[in-house]
N, C-alpha and C positions, 0 to 999 in steps of 0.2 A: 069375809075375805082375809086370807092368811097373809101375814106380813113376814116374808121369808128373807133372811139375811144370809149372805155367803161370807164365811170367815175363813181366812187362810192362816195356817200355822206358820209362824215365822221360822221355826226350826226345821220341820220336816216337809213343809209346803203342802201338807194335806189340806183338802177343802172340806168344810162343814157347812151344811145348809141348816139353819136354825129358824124355827118358827118363833118370831119375837113375841107374839102374844102368849103362847103356851110354854115357851122356853124348852121346846122339845127338838131334838135333832131329827130332822126329816131325812137327810141323806148325808153320806160321807164318801169321800173319794181319796184314796191314797195315791200319791204320785210316785211313779217308778223312777229310780235313779238312772239318769242317762250318762252321767259323768263317771266313767269307769276307767280313768287314766291309770296307767301302770306306774309303778314306782320309778322305773327307768325313765319314763316320759317326764315325770315331775322333776327328776334329777337333771335331765337335759334342759328343761325350761329354766331351772334355777341357774345352771351353768351359763346359759346364753344371757340371762338377765345380769349375772355377775360380770360377764365380759363387757356388756354394754355399759354398765356403771363404771367399770375401770376405764373404758375408752373415753367416756365423757369426762371423768376425773382427769385423765391425761390431757385431754384437749383444753380443759379449763386451766390446768397448771401451765401449759405452754402459752396460753393467752395471757395469763398473769405475768409470766416471765417476759413476754414481749412488751407488755405495758410498762413493766418496771424498767426494762432496757431503754424504751423510748423516753420515759420520764427522766432517767439519768442523763440521757443525751441532751434533752432540753435543758436540764439543770446545769450541766457542764457548759453548754453553749451560752447560757445566760450569764454564767460566771465569767466566761472568757470575754464577753462584750463589755462588762462593767469596768 
C-alpha cells in the first residue's frame, strides 16, 4: 500500500503528491494565479488605506486634546477649592 503525502509549496502554492516509501513524485499540479490586480487598483487601495490611517490619527489626536482639556479643568477646579 502506497503512503502518499501531499505537499504544497509555500511560495508558488503548487501541489506535489509524493510516495513516502519510494520518495517519488507521483503527481504535481501548478496553481494558476487569480490575483491579477492592476497597478492602478493597488494604488487606489493604498490611497484609501492611507486616508483611513490619517482619519484614525486625527480622531486619536482630538480625543487626547479633549482628555488634556478635561484634566486641566479638573486640576484648576481642585486648585480653586483649596
